[in-house]
Backbone as numpy.savetxt, mean C-alpha at the origin, in Angstrom:
# Nx Ny Nz CAx CAy CAz Cx Cy Cz
70.10 62.07 24.45 68.74 61.51 25.08 67.91 62.21 24.65
67.96 63.13 23.79 66.42 64.00 22.89 66.27 63.07 21.80
67.49 62.63 21.17 67.68 61.77 19.78 67.31 60.36 20.04
67.29 59.70 21.01 67.16 58.63 21.19 65.57 58.57 21.71
64.93 59.24 21.96 63.27 59.33 22.05 62.77 59.36 20.70
63.07 60.48 19.91 62.86 61.46 18.65 62.61 59.66 17.78
63.65 58.68 17.65 63.94 57.65 16.83 62.60 56.43 17.44
62.59 56.63 18.58 61.61 55.19 18.68 60.22 56.19 18.91
59.81 57.33 18.95 58.66 57.73 18.30 58.27 57.51 16.81
58.93 57.47 15.91 58.94 57.26 14.33 59.12 55.84 14.46
59.54 55.05 15.02 59.44 53.36 14.74 57.78 53.28 15.27
57.76 54.35 15.90 55.93 53.74 16.47 55.27 54.19 15.32
55.08 54.87 14.53 54.45 55.52 13.74 54.28 54.58 11.86
55.93 54.67 11.90 55.24 53.57 11.03 54.93 51.61 11.60
54.85 51.07 12.59 54.70 50.45 12.55 53.12 50.24 13.01
52.25 51.35 12.78 50.68 51.23 13.33 50.64 51.81 10.81
51.44 52.60 10.90 51.24 52.47 9.11 51.43 50.95 8.26
52.11 49.84 9.03 52.28 48.73 8.54 51.01 47.84 9.22
50.49 48.00 10.01 48.99 47.54 10.49 48.40 48.11 10.01
47.93 49.16 9.22 46.99 49.89 8.67 46.72 49.20 7.48
47.79 49.03 6.49 47.73 48.22 5.48 47.19 47.12 4.76
47.09 45.85 5.96 46.93 45.09 6.01 45.31 44.58 5.39
44.46 45.59 5.00 43.21 45.88 5.13 42.93 45.89 3.38
43.90 46.01 3.12 44.02 46.26 1.65 44.43 45.24 0.85
44.21 43.94 1.01 44.38 43.09 0.33 42.80 42.90 -1.10
43.35 42.44 -1.97 42.51 42.37 -3.08 41.44 41.07 -2.84
40.28 41.50 -2.93 39.13 40.46 -2.81 37.71 40.66 -3.31
36.87 39.39 -3.50 36.14 39.50 -4.10 34.88 38.44 -3.64
33.65 38.84 -3.25 32.65 37.80 -2.76 31.32 37.69 -3.87
31.63 36.46 -4.14 29.86 36.29 -4.67 28.97 35.39 -3.92
27.83 35.69 -4.02 26.80 34.68 -3.08 25.41 34.35 -3.77
25.35 32.56 -3.66 24.13 32.41 -4.54 23.06 32.48 -3.33
21.87 33.30 -3.75 20.64 33.53 -2.28 19.58 32.34 -2.93
19.04 32.40 -1.77 17.32 31.52 -1.62 17.60 30.09 -2.06
18.80 29.33 -1.74 19.19 28.28 -1.44 17.97 27.35 -0.53
17.41 26.25 -1.41 16.12 26.01 -0.65 16.42 24.15 -0.82
15.78 23.88 0.42 16.11 22.60 0.50 14.40 22.02 0.94
14.15 21.05 -0.13 12.42 20.71 0.53 12.12 19.61 0.16
11.37 18.64 1.20 11.06 17.59 1.26 10.16 16.69 0.07
10.41 16.05 -0.58 9.37 15.17 -1.56 8.33 15.02 -0.85
7.65 13.97 -1.36 6.19 13.29 -0.91 5.94 12.30 -1.85
4.92 11.42 -0.84 4.44 10.36 -1.79 2.72 10.01 -1.56
2.39 10.43 -2.70 0.72 10.78 -2.13 0.19 9.40 -3.03
-0.49 8.68 -2.17 -1.06 7.42 -3.21 -2.60 7.83 -2.95
-3.30 7.28 -4.05 -4.77 7.58 -4.19 -5.45 6.62 -4.79
-6.52 5.95 -4.43 -7.12 4.80 -4.32 -8.24 5.07 -5.35
-8.86 4.41 -6.65 -10.28 4.55 -6.77 -10.48 2.97 -7.04
-11.86 2.47 -6.73 -13.04 1.50 -7.45 -13.76 2.07 -8.10
-14.05 1.20 -9.04 -15.32 0.94 -9.93 -16.14 0.08 -10.89
-15.38 -1.40 -10.06 -16.66 -2.15 -10.98 -16.59 -3.15 -9.32
-17.90 -4.09 -9.24 -17.79 -4.92 -8.19 -19.11 -5.85 -8.97
-18.64 -7.40 -8.78 -19.19 -8.07 -9.02 -20.15 -9.09 -7.96
-21.17 -9.56 -7.72 -21.73 -10.56 -6.50 -23.07 -11.50 -7.62
-21.80 -12.68 -7.06 -22.66 -14.48 -7.83 -22.81 -14.03 -9.09
-22.02 -13.35 -10.00 -22.26 -13.29 -11.18 -22.80 -12.08 -11.74
-23.53 -11.59 -10.81 -23.97 -9.80 -11.14 -23.37 -9.05 -10.82
-23.13 -8.21 -11.94 -22.69 -6.87 -12.02 -23.35 -5.99 -10.67
-22.76 -5.96 -10.16 -23.26 -4.77 -8.79 -22.84 -3.31 -8.33
-21.94 -2.89 -9.71 -21.26 -1.93 -9.65 -21.91 -0.58 -8.87
-23.37 -0.25 -9.90 -24.62 0.73 -9.34 -25.04 0.68 -7.52
-24.89 -0.78 -7.27 -25.68 -1.09 -5.96 -24.42 -0.92 -4.83
-22.67 -1.45 -5.32 -22.20 -1.03 -4.39 -21.18 0.52 -4.64
-20.33 0.81 -3.31 -19.88 2.37 -3.82 -18.57 2.20 -4.28
-18.61 3.16 -5.65 -17.87 2.87 -6.45 -17.78 4.60 -6.73
-15.82 4.65 -6.39 -15.26 6.46 -6.30 -13.81 6.66 -7.19
-13.60 7.44 -8.17 -12.72 7.73 -8.93 -11.95 8.12 -7.34
-10.72 8.28 -8.05 -8.87 7.84 -7.41 -9.22 9.14 -6.38
-8.88 8.95 -5.39 -8.58 9.95 -3.65 -8.11 9.00 -2.64
-8.08 10.18 -2.01 -7.94 9.56 -0.50 -8.82 9.09 0.23
-8.64 8.10 0.42 -9.85 7.03 1.06 -10.71 8.03 2.24
-11.92 7.88 2.52 -12.66 8.50 3.71 -13.97 7.63 4.23
-13.84 6.78 4.13 -15.07 6.10 5.14 -15.55 5.67 4.15
-14.97 5.30 2.72 -15.41 4.24 1.53 -15.25 2.83 2.02
-16.20 1.96 1.54 -16.13 0.32 1.80 -15.83 -0.52 0.74
-14.73 -1.49 0.18 -14.99 -2.10 -1.06 -15.80 -3.27 -0.70
-16.33 -3.46 0.21 -17.07 -5.31 0.53 -17.79 -4.75 1.67
-19.58 -4.77 1.66 -20.29 -4.44 2.33 -21.34 -5.58 1.79
-21.52 -7.10 2.93 -22.43 -8.28 2.09 -22.88 -8.41 3.50
-23.99 -8.52 3.04 -24.80 -9.42 4.38 -26.12 -10.20 3.69
-26.24 -11.14 4.90 -27.17 -12.29 4.46 -26.12 -13.50 3.38
-25.11 -13.36 3.93 -23.85 -14.67 2.96 -24.32 -16.21 3.02
-24.01 -16.67 2.11 -24.41 -18.67 2.19 -23.44 -18.75 1.35
-23.03 -20.19 1.76 -22.45 -20.99 1.33 -21.85 -21.33 -0.04
-20.87 -20.56 -0.85 -21.37 -20.46 -2.46 -21.37 -19.11 -3.12
-21.77 -18.37 -2.12 -21.33 -16.81 -2.48 -20.07 -16.79 -2.83
-20.21 -15.74 -3.85 -18.94 -15.46 -4.48 -19.35 -13.76 -5.25
-17.90 -13.31 -5.41 -18.03 -12.03 -5.84 -16.25 -11.56 -6.49
-16.23 -10.15 -7.05 -15.00 -9.37 -7.02 -15.61 -7.94 -6.61
-14.20 -7.81 -6.86 -13.99 -6.52 -6.61 -13.06 -5.59 -7.25
-13.05 -4.80 -7.96 -12.07 -3.98 -8.57 -11.28 -2.64 -7.61
-10.02 -2.68 -7.54 -9.10 -1.55 -6.66 -7.75 -1.24 -7.38
-7.93 -0.26 -7.40 -6.34 0.47 -8.46 -5.51 1.66 -7.15
-4.39 1.59 -7.51 -3.72 2.46 -6.37 -3.00 3.08 -7.38
-2.53 4.32 -7.17 -2.32 5.35 -7.92 -0.93 6.27 -7.09
0.32 6.32 -8.07 1.22 7.26 -7.38 1.72 8.36 -7.37
1.78 9.61 -6.83 2.38 10.81 -7.01 3.39 11.14 -6.88
4.45 11.96 -7.71 5.62 13.10 -7.12 6.41 11.72 -7.41
6.51 10.64 -6.45 7.90 9.67 -6.36 7.68 8.30 -6.45
8.60 7.58 -7.00 8.31 5.72 -6.84 8.47 5.24 -5.46
6.88 4.94 -5.89 6.71 3.93 -4.20 6.35 2.56 -4.21
7.09 1.50 -3.29 6.28 0.60 -3.35 5.35 0.51 -2.76
4.05 -0.48 -3.46 2.62 -0.48 -2.99 2.74 -1.79 -2.28
1.57 -1.61 -0.88 1.07 -2.96 -0.10 -0.59 -2.92 -0.22
-1.21 -3.65 0.04 -2.70 -3.69 0.50 -2.80 -5.01 1.73
-3.32 -4.52 2.51 -3.12 -5.17 4.11 -4.36 -4.93 4.98
-4.70 -6.63 5.30 -5.54 -6.67 5.93 -5.65 -6.41 7.38
-6.01 -5.31 8.49 -5.61 -5.28 9.73 -6.77 -5.34 10.52
-6.88 -4.85 12.12 -7.83 -4.86 12.58 -8.97 -5.93 12.75
-8.74 -7.35 12.60 -9.62 -8.25 11.92 -10.11 -8.43 12.79
-12.30 -8.50 13.18 -12.83 -8.88 13.78 -14.00 -9.67 13.35
-13.65 -11.43 13.80 -14.74 -12.09 14.02 -15.99 -12.37 15.02
-16.75 -12.12 14.93 -18.09 -12.01 15.92 -19.10 -13.40 15.66
-19.18 -13.82 16.51 -19.98 -14.83 16.68 -21.55 -14.51 16.95
-21.70 -13.51 17.37 -23.20 -13.29 17.24 -24.20 -14.25 17.76
-24.96 -15.04 17.23 -25.93 -16.04 17.70 -25.49 -17.83 17.38
-24.94 -18.31 18.36 -24.69 -19.47 18.15 -26.06 -20.18 18.40
-26.14 -20.67 16.62 -27.92 -21.84 16.11 -27.47 -22.86 16.50
-28.29 -23.86 16.68 -28.37 -25.13 16.51 -27.55 -25.76 15.62
-27.96 -25.66 14.55 -27.14 -26.02 13.29 -25.29 -25.55 13.86
-24.90 -24.35 14.12 -23.35 -24.59 14.55 -23.30 -24.84 15.55
-23.96 -25.51 16.59 -23.43 -26.11 17.64 -23.22 -27.97 16.79
-24.34 -28.45 16.28 -24.51 -29.37 15.54 -22.92 -29.32 14.48
-22.17 -28.56 14.09 -21.19 -28.77 13.44 -20.18 -28.56 13.81
-20.28 -28.48 15.43 -18.86 -28.51 16.53 -18.92 -27.16 16.92
-19.13 -26.02 17.04 -19.03 -24.82 17.10 -19.37 -24.79 18.87
-18.25 -24.73 19.08 -18.56 -24.99 20.90 -18.36 -23.86 21.79
-17.84 -22.54 21.05 -17.73 -21.24 21.94 -18.72 -19.94 21.42
-18.88 -19.10 22.23 -19.67 -18.09 21.99 -18.30 -16.84 21.84
-17.07 -17.26 21.91 -15.89 -16.28 21.58 -15.65 -16.41 20.34
-16.02 -15.30 19.42 -15.19 -15.27 17.98 -16.19 -16.43 17.18
-16.03 -15.59 15.93 -17.02 -16.14 14.90 -16.02 -16.82 14.29
-16.50 -18.06 12.90 -15.95 -18.29 11.77 -15.90 -18.71 10.69
-16.66 -17.17 10.31 -16.95 -16.58 8.80 -15.52 -16.33 8.52
-14.84 -16.20 8.72 -13.71 -15.38 8.08 -12.66 -17.02 7.56
-12.87 -17.80 8.81 -12.37 -19.17 8.01 -12.66 -19.61 7.10
-14.32 -19.01 6.88 -14.79 -20.03 5.96 -14.87 -19.17 4.54
-14.13 -18.07 4.24 -13.89 -17.05 2.97 -12.78 -17.52 2.88
-12.16 -17.62 1.20 -11.23 -17.63 0.39 -11.06 -16.72 -0.22
-9.87 -16.12 -0.74 -9.89 -14.75 -1.46 -8.47 -14.86 -2.40
-8.36 -14.43 -3.62 -7.89 -14.34 -4.49 -7.63 -13.05 -5.17
-6.13 -12.66 -5.66 -5.81 -11.57 -5.96 -5.06 -11.33 -7.08
-5.15 -10.61 -8.27 -4.36 -10.78 -9.15 -4.65 -9.41 -9.95
-3.18 -9.08 -10.39 -3.44 -7.89 -10.99 -3.89 -7.60 -12.59
-5.19 -6.84 -12.39 -6.36 -6.67 -13.06 -5.66 -5.68 -14.47
-5.00 -5.63 -14.68 -4.33 -4.80 -16.11 -5.52 -4.15 -16.42
-6.33 -4.60 -17.08 -7.69 -4.38 -17.91 -8.63 -3.73 -17.51
-8.64 -4.06 -16.32 -9.58 -3.53 -15.32 -11.28 -3.99 -15.49
-11.11 -5.63 -15.92 -12.44 -6.22 -16.53 -13.20 -6.95 -15.32
-12.21 -7.37 -14.06 -12.61 -7.88 -13.44 -12.68 -9.97 -13.31
-11.77 -10.14 -14.61 -11.41 -11.43 -15.19 -10.11 -11.54 -14.70
-9.39 -12.44 -14.23 -8.28 -13.12 -14.29 -7.94 -13.59 -15.95
-7.07 -13.22 -16.41 -6.35 -13.67 -17.79 -4.99 -13.60 -17.49
-5.11 -15.29 -16.92 -2.90 -15.38 -16.65 -2.55 -15.52 -18.46
-3.38 -15.92 -19.58 -2.82 -15.97 -20.73 -2.27 -14.52 -21.50
-3.03 -13.38 -20.61 -2.45 -12.16 -21.29 -1.66 -11.43 -19.34
-0.81 -12.93 -18.94 0.41 -12.01 -18.30 -0.23 -11.30 -17.14
-1.30 -11.50 -16.91 -2.16 -11.02 -15.60 -1.83 -11.82 -14.71
-0.71 -11.32 -13.84 -0.26 -12.52 -12.64 -1.43 -12.08 -11.24
-0.79 -13.57 -10.79 -1.56 -13.94 -9.47 -0.89 -13.01 -8.24
-1.47 -12.02 -7.56 -0.69 -11.69 -6.11 -0.54 -12.69 -5.11
0.69 -12.55 -4.03 0.89 -13.22 -3.31 -0.54 -13.07 -2.38
-0.55 -14.64 -1.36 -2.13 -14.58 -0.38 -1.48 -15.50 0.29
-2.71 -15.51 1.57 -2.24 -16.67 2.61 -3.91 -16.96 2.56
-4.97 -17.49 1.45 -5.74 -18.06 1.15 -7.00 -17.58 1.88
-6.96 -17.07 3.25 -8.18 -16.35 3.80 -8.11 -15.42 4.53
-9.35 -14.85 4.60 -9.72 -13.16 5.38 -8.66 -13.41 6.89
-9.03 -14.71 7.68 -8.41 -15.06 9.06 -7.26 -14.62 8.70
-6.41 -15.06 7.85 -4.31 -14.98 8.37 -3.90 -13.49 8.57
-3.11 -13.85 9.46 -2.47 -12.47 9.67 -1.31 -12.05 8.16
-1.71 -12.18 6.86 -1.01 -11.89 5.56 -1.16 -10.69 5.99
-0.97 -10.77 3.96 -0.34 -9.46 3.35 -0.35 -9.68 1.71
-0.41 -8.77 1.62 -0.19 -8.65 -0.34 0.16 -7.83 -1.14
1.62 -8.40 -1.88 2.17 -7.31 -2.36 1.56 -7.50 -3.79
1.45 -5.68 -4.05 1.22 -5.77 -5.40 1.73 -5.63 -6.86
1.87 -6.47 -6.96 2.63 -7.09 -8.07 2.72 -6.94 -9.95
3.97 -6.52 -10.44 3.72 -5.53 -11.57 5.38 -6.52 -12.58
5.36 -6.02 -13.73 6.50 -6.51 -13.73 7.63 -5.36 -14.26
8.59 -5.37 -13.30 9.54 -4.30 -12.97 10.94 -5.57 -13.41
12.00 -4.47 -13.02 13.12 -4.97 -13.76 13.73 -4.92 -11.81
14.01 -6.45 -11.62 13.91 -7.07 -10.07 15.56 -6.65 -9.66
16.37 -5.51 -10.50 17.16 -5.21 -10.44 17.03 -3.75 -9.48
15.81 -3.51 -10.08 15.67 -1.52 -9.15 14.84 -2.28 -7.72
15.05 -3.43 -7.53 14.65 -3.66 -5.89 14.95 -5.04 -5.78
16.39 -4.81 -4.34 16.26 -6.55 -3.78 14.95 -6.91 -2.97
14.13 -6.98 -2.64 13.22 -7.34 -2.50 12.20 -8.06 -3.04
11.98 -7.80 -4.92 11.71 -8.03 -5.54 10.00 -7.50 -5.15
9.66 -6.40 -4.55 8.30 -6.10 -4.30 8.76 -4.81 -5.14
7.15 -4.89 -6.15 7.49 -4.16 -7.34 7.13 -2.33 -7.22
7.43 -1.76 -8.26 7.40 -0.21 -8.04 6.35 0.50 -8.27
5.55 1.76 -8.34 4.71 1.83 -8.32 5.57 3.74 -8.92
5.42 3.65 -10.63 6.38 5.17 -11.00 5.43 6.29 -11.39
5.70 7.67 -10.79 4.60 8.45 -11.02 4.67 9.18 -12.60
5.17 8.39 -13.24 5.10 8.73 -14.73 5.14 7.54 -15.64
3.83 7.65 -16.68 3.96 6.15 -17.73 3.18 5.50 -17.00
2.78 4.35 -17.67 1.72 3.36 -17.67 1.88 2.62 -15.91
3.03 2.61 -15.55 3.30 1.95 -14.32 2.84 2.73 -12.98
1.88 4.06 -13.34 2.02 5.12 -12.72 0.57 4.03 -11.95
0.12 3.20 -12.34 -1.22 2.68 -11.19 -1.22 1.13 -11.54
-1.70 0.65 -10.19 -1.82 -0.82 -10.36 -3.28 -0.98 -10.45
-3.83 -1.69 -11.12 -5.03 -1.99 -11.64 -5.15 -3.58 -10.46
-6.03 -4.08 -9.42 -5.89 -5.35 -8.44 -7.45 -5.98 -8.71
-7.65 -6.85 -9.13 -8.77 -8.00 -8.78 -9.21 -8.03 -7.94
-9.75 -8.30 -7.02 -10.25 -9.19 -5.77 -11.19 -10.31 -5.67
-11.12 -11.68 -5.56 -11.93 -12.29 -5.79 -12.21 -13.20 -4.37
-13.27 -13.48 -4.11 -13.66 -13.92 -2.61 -14.93 -14.82 -2.94
-14.73 -15.89 -2.11 -15.44 -16.84 -1.95 -15.97 -17.78 -0.50
-17.33 -17.91 -0.34 -17.75 -18.63 0.94 -17.80 -20.15 0.53
-16.73 -20.60 1.28 -15.97 -21.71 1.08 -15.23 -22.12 0.45
-15.16 -23.35 -0.94 -13.66 -23.55 -1.19 -13.49 -23.28 -2.70
-12.57 -22.29 -3.06 -12.36 -21.68 -4.21 -11.41 -22.44 -4.89
-11.66 -22.17 -6.28 -10.96 -22.96 -7.29 -10.39 -22.17 -8.39
-8.82 -21.99 -8.46 -8.77 -20.86 -9.84 -7.86 -21.59 -10.77
-8.30 -21.59 -12.00 -7.61 -22.48 -12.92 -6.33 -21.34 -13.67
-5.28 -21.73 -13.10 -4.15 -21.07 -13.68 -3.41 -21.12 -14.87
-4.53 -21.64 -16.06 -4.51 -21.44 -17.47 -5.09 -20.82 -18.10
-6.71 -20.71 -17.70 -7.21 -20.12 -18.71 -7.73 -19.11 -17.35
-7.44 -19.05 -16.42 -7.92 -18.13 -15.43 -9.35 -18.52 -14.94
-10.17 -19.23 -15.09 -11.73 -19.86 -14.40 -11.49 -19.54 -12.63
-12.23 -19.18 -12.50 -12.38 -18.76 -11.03 -13.78 -19.49 -10.34
-13.83 -20.77 -9.44 -15.00 -21.18 -9.08 -15.31 -21.10 -7.41
-16.68 -21.58 -7.01 -16.43 -21.68 -5.78 -17.93 -22.68 -5.89
-16.91 -23.69 -4.55 -17.91 -24.80 -4.30 -18.27 -24.06 -2.06
-19.79 -23.91 -1.62 -19.99 -23.87 -1.01 -20.09 -24.85 0.14
-19.53 -26.03 -0.13 -19.73 -27.68 1.14 -19.25 -26.86 2.23
-20.21 -27.24 3.27 -19.34 -26.77 4.59 -20.12 -25.57 4.89
-19.51 -25.05 6.05 -19.97 -23.88 7.07 -20.95 -23.33 7.92
-21.56 -24.57 8.20 -22.97 -24.42 9.12 -22.19 -23.76 10.56
-20.95 -24.27 10.91 -20.24 -23.14 11.79 -19.90 -22.21 12.00
-20.70 -21.07 10.71 -20.63 -20.10 10.56 -21.87 -19.36 10.47
-22.84 -20.07 10.62 -24.35 -19.65 10.53 -24.20 -18.07 11.73
-24.46 -16.72 10.89 -25.34 -16.41 11.76 -24.15 -15.39 12.66
-22.94 -15.81 11.83 -21.19 -14.87 12.05 -21.03 -13.41 11.16
-20.21 -12.93 11.66 -19.83 -11.69 10.67 -18.57 -11.59 10.98
-18.31 -10.84 10.26 -16.21 -10.36 9.88 -16.18 -9.36 9.61
-15.47 -8.69 10.17 -14.81 -6.92 9.78 -13.55 -6.83 9.60
-12.86 -6.31 8.96 -11.76 -5.95 8.65 -11.48 -4.62 8.12
-10.38 -3.95 8.41 -9.75 -2.53 7.65 -9.09 -2.56 6.43
-9.53 -2.39 5.34 -8.02 -2.64 3.95 -7.41 -1.82 4.34
-5.92 -1.67 4.15 -5.01 -0.30 3.98 -4.41 -0.68 3.57
-4.27 0.34 2.34 -3.35 0.51 1.08 -2.04 1.19 1.69
-1.22 1.10 1.17 0.50 1.38 2.20 1.25 1.73 0.78
1.82 2.75 1.16 3.35 3.19 0.08 3.98 3.63 0.58
5.51 3.62 0.24 6.62 3.71 0.89 7.67 3.77 -0.40
8.39 5.19 0.20 9.76 5.56 -1.07 10.43 4.46 -1.39
10.85 4.19 -2.57 11.69 3.40 -3.43 13.26 3.78 -2.81
13.45 5.50 -3.33 14.88 5.90 -3.61 15.40 5.57 -2.03
16.77 4.79 -1.59 17.61 4.31 -0.57 16.48 3.40 0.44
16.27 2.65 -0.44 15.13 1.73 0.14 15.04 0.69 -0.43
16.17 0.15 -0.37 16.31 -1.13 -1.67 16.01 -2.70 -0.72
15.32 -2.70 0.74 15.05 -4.07 0.69 13.72 -3.82 1.98
13.15 -3.19 1.09 11.47 -3.02 1.70 10.58 -4.39 1.15
10.18 -4.68 2.21 9.19 -6.02 1.84 7.68 -5.64 2.71
6.56 -6.20 1.78 5.46 -5.67 2.70 4.92 -6.39 3.61
5.59 -7.69 3.58 5.86 -7.88 4.80 6.69 -7.24 6.96
7.21 -6.52 6.42 7.88 -6.19 7.44 6.95 -4.79 7.95
5.78 -4.36 6.96 5.17 -2.74 7.00 4.85 -3.44 8.84
4.73 -2.07 9.61 3.62 -1.87 10.63 2.89 -0.98 10.87
1.46 -1.51 11.05 0.83 -0.33 11.12 -0.06 -0.76 12.34
-0.32 0.45 12.86 -1.50 1.01 14.10 -2.59 0.06 14.22
-2.97 -0.60 14.92 -4.09 -1.35 15.09 -5.21 -0.43 14.97
């Protein structure tokens, strides 16, 4: 009986030794420290340095500014408008950090009747609610590559899509020559390096009927009619919008929804 107990004790000691030996396998550890995931950014800045009113350079009278984030700057401030008045304005957009689609939109449009005069009534203005000035303003926008406020289709300055008047719920794609394969939507891209980093845009407006010659780029303004818009005023916010290109092949400016 004594021999049996001794044998059992030896087996127990051996078992413990085997278990302890499992911690001696060869091993090695390599550590990559300080891994970082950082979100990129899209930074759109805007400048404006040219303005004309009835054929006269008014850049010194109208607010102009270098590229910046907008904070109260206005592209258009004109009072005492009359049929036949016309003007032009330079706007340029700059992309930083990543490729971006760019759009120019008009939101918060507000037509005010103000005082309904006798000529307005005679012209068929029957209500004091809402004015008619915006419906008497036509606009035209183009890629003004040389920023001289002249539309030059002969130099491949392209017309930008438009809907005719400020009153329309419309949008404008900032267009530029790109490889359409870069975007299924056909909406061009702002690239943060090289000449495509900036879109120079010319905007012409006319109180009346505007005519644009597609060959030589001449823009004329016919001020016929418009009595229903006397004393009316129109305000709107001009929104410059940028959205990432990467992983976003179907973007269209028409789909942009902005808060009022």
